[in-house]
C-alpha positions as CSV (number, residue, x, y, z in Angstrom):
1,M,-0.1,-0.2,0.1
2,V,1.3,3.2,-0.9
3,R,1.2,6.3,1.3
4,V,0.0,9.4,0.3
5,K,2.4,12.2,1.2
6,Y,1.3,15.8,1.6
7,R,2.5,19.3,1.9
8,Y,1.5,22.4,4.0
9,L,1.0,25.7,2.5
10,I,1.4,28.7,4.9
11,V,-0.8,31.3,3.3
12,N,-1.1,35.0,4.4
13,Y,-3.7,37.4,3.2
14,L,-2.3,40.9,2.7
15,Y,-4.9,44.1,1.8
16,P,-3.2,46.6,-0.3
17,E,-6.2,48.9,0.0
18,P,-7.5,50.3,3.2
19,S,-11.1,48.9,4.2
20,S,-14.2,51.2,4.0
21,D,-14.3,51.5,7.6
22,Q,-10.5,52.4,7.7
23,K,-10.9,55.6,5.1
24,H,-12.0,57.7,7.9
25,P,-9.8,60.6,9.3
26,S,-9.7,58.8,12.8
27,H,-7.8,55.4,11.5
28,D,-4.9,57.3,10.3
29,A,-3.4,56.8,13.6
30,V,-3.4,53.0,12.8
31,P,0.1,51.9,11.4
32,Q,0.4,50.9,7.9
33,L,1.7,47.4,8.8
34,I,-1.5,46.8,11.0
35,Q,-3.6,48.0,7.9
36,F,-1.7,45.7,5.5
37,H,-2.0,42.7,7.8
38,R,-5.5,43.3,8.9
39,P,-7.9,40.7,10.1
40,T,-10.2,38.7,7.3
41,P,-13.7,39.2,7.4
42,D,-15.5,36.6,9.7
43,K,-17.7,35.6,6.4
44,F,-14.5,34.1,4.7
45,D,-14.2,31.0,6.6
46,S,-12.4,27.7,5.9
47,R,-15.4,26.4,3.9
48,A,-15.2,29.7,1.8
49,L,-11.7,29.3,1.2
50,Y,-11.8,25.5,0.2
51,Q,-14.4,26.6,-2.3
52,A,-12.3,29.7,-3.5
53,I,-9.2,27.4,-4.0
54,R,-11.3,24.7,-5.9
55,Q,-12.6,27.4,-8.1
56,A,-9.3,28.8,-8.7
57,V,-7.5,25.4,-9.6
58,T,-10.4,24.5,-12.0
59,E,-10.1,27.9,-13.7
60,L,-6.0,27.5,-14.1
61,F,-5.9,23.9,-14.7
62,G,-9.4,22.6,-15.4
63,D,-10.5,18.9,-14.5
64,Y,-7.2,17.6,-14.5
65,G,-5.8,19.9,-12.1
66,M,-8.8,19.6,-9.6
67,G,-8.7,15.9,-10.0
68,M,-4.8,16.0,-8.8
69,V,-5.2,18.7,-6.1
70,G,-8.7,18.0,-4.9
71,Q,-8.0,14.3,-3.7
72,G,-6.1,15.5,-0.8
73,L,-7.0,19.6,-0.4
74,K,-7.7,20.4,3.1
75,I,-7.9,23.5,5.2
76,N,-6.0,22.5,8.4
77,Y,-6.0,25.8,10.0
78,H,-7.8,29.0,9.4
79,S,-7.6,32.2,11.5
80,T,-9.4,35.3,10.6
81,A,-7.7,37.3,13.1
82,T,-4.3,36.8,12.0
83,S,-5.4,36.5,8.4
84,T,-3.2,33.0,8.1
85,S,-4.1,29.7,6.7
86,I,-2.6,26.4,6.5
87,V,-3.9,24.4,3.3
88,R,-2.9,20.7,3.0
89,C,-2.5,19.5,-0.6
90,P,-0.7,16.4,-2.2
91,Q,2.9,16.5,-2.4
92,A,3.1,15.7,-6.1
93,H,0.8,18.5,-7.1
94,Y,1.0,21.3,-4.6
95,Q,2.5,23.6,-7.3
96,M,-0.8,23.8,-8.7
97,A,-2.4,24.8,-5.2
98,W,0.2,27.3,-4.9
99,A,-0.3,28.9,-8.3
100,A,-3.9,28.7,-7.6
101,L,-3.8,30.9,-4.5
102,T,-1.3,33.1,-6.0
103,N,-3.8,33.9,-9.0
104,M,-6.6,34.6,-6.7
105,T,-7.2,38.1,-6.3
106,E,-10.3,38.5,-4.3
107,L,-11.7,37.2,-1.2
108,G,-13.9,34.2,-2.4
109,K,-17.5,35.9,-3.5
110,L,-16.9,38.9,-1.1
111,G,-15.1,40.7,-3.9
112,I,-12.7,42.3,-1.2
113,P,-9.0,42.9,-3.2
114,V,-6.7,40.9,-1.6
115,V,-3.1,39.6,-2.1
116,I,-2.6,35.8,-1.3
117,R,0.6,35.0,-0.4
118,V,2.3,31.5,0.3
119,V,5.2,32.4,2.9
120,R,6.3,28.8,3.4
121,V,5.9,25.1,2.1
122,S,6.3,22.5,4.9
123,A,6.2,18.7,4.9
124,T,4.8,18.4,8.4
125,I,2.0,20.5,10.0
126,R,4.2,20.8,13.4
127,H,6.8,22.9,11.4
128,A,3.9,24.8,9.6
129,E,2.5,25.7,12.9
130,E,5.9,27.2,14.3
131,E,6.4,29.1,11.4
132,I,2.8,30.7,11.9
133,I,3.6,31.2,15.6
134,R,6.9,32.9,14.5
135,R,5.7,35.1,11.8
136,A,2.8,36.6,14.4
137,K,5.2,37.4,16.8
138,D,7.3,39.3,14.6
139,I,4.5,41.1,13.3
140,I,3.4,42.2,17.0
141,L,7.2,43.3,17.4
142,R,7.3,45.3,14.3
143,A,3.8,47.1,15.0
144,Q,5.1,47.8,18.8
145,G,8.3,49.2,17.2
146,G,6.5,51.4,14.8
147,E,8.3,49.7,11.8
148,D,6.1,49.8,8.6
149,T,7.8,47.9,6.3
150,V,10.7,45.7,6.4
151,G,13.8,48.0,6.0
152,V,17.9,48.3,6.0
153,S,17.6,47.6,10.1
154,D,16.0,44.5,9.7
155,I,18.5,43.4,6.9
156,V,21.4,44.3,9.5
157,R,19.7,42.7,12.5
158,A,19.2,39.4,10.5
159,A,22.8,39.5,9.0
160,A,24.1,40.0,12.3
161,A,22.1,37.1,13.7
162,S,23.4,34.9,11.2
163,K,26.9,36.1,12.2
164,R,26.3,35.2,15.9
165,R,25.2,31.6,15.0
166,E,28.2,30.9,12.5
167,D,30.5,32.1,15.3
168,E,28.7,30.0,17.9
169,E,29.2,27.1,15.5
170,M,32.9,27.8,15.2
171,V,33.4,28.1,18.9
172,V,31.4,24.7,19.5
173,E,33.5,23.0,16.7
174,E,36.8,24.5,18.2
175,S,35.8,22.9,21.7
176,D,35.1,19.7,20.1
177,A,38.5,19.8,18.2
178,S,40.4,20.7,21.5
179,D,38.4,17.6,23.4
180,D,39.7,15.4,21.0
181,E,43.3,16.5,20.9
182,S,43.4,16.0,25.0
183,E,42.1,12.4,24.8
């Protein structure tokens, strides 16, 4: 018996245009980062996402694509508060689901303009969940710091963190080598 393998797509919903309730002057104090990552409407639940993906796959790849992707398509996680979802699809055809998600420009039948971005493909649900938690913390920290977009300071911080990890690995390797010499 053959085991069916899956891939888990972590999906973010980004809103390039302010919603109708955010066009008022009182909403100017809301940082652009929060407006861009605002919550998804409650009407767009996991069932509506499932139907939207099925429709998009059918439009792009026809019945063949729907047959290949539809057999293992499942929405494992959908949060309207964080505008994030985990979509399970067959390993052999996850690119079709990814293409369909990327091609979607509106939230199902609601007609709200959206940019759907697949931010990571994972082989296990556990790693996908950990990535969602990490990204949510990062957005909260960026919003508290007043940063609207990824800037030079983020790149410098990432490079410094990478350098620190390399230095730590070098120290560990040197200590292992000195332990071997002493024996």
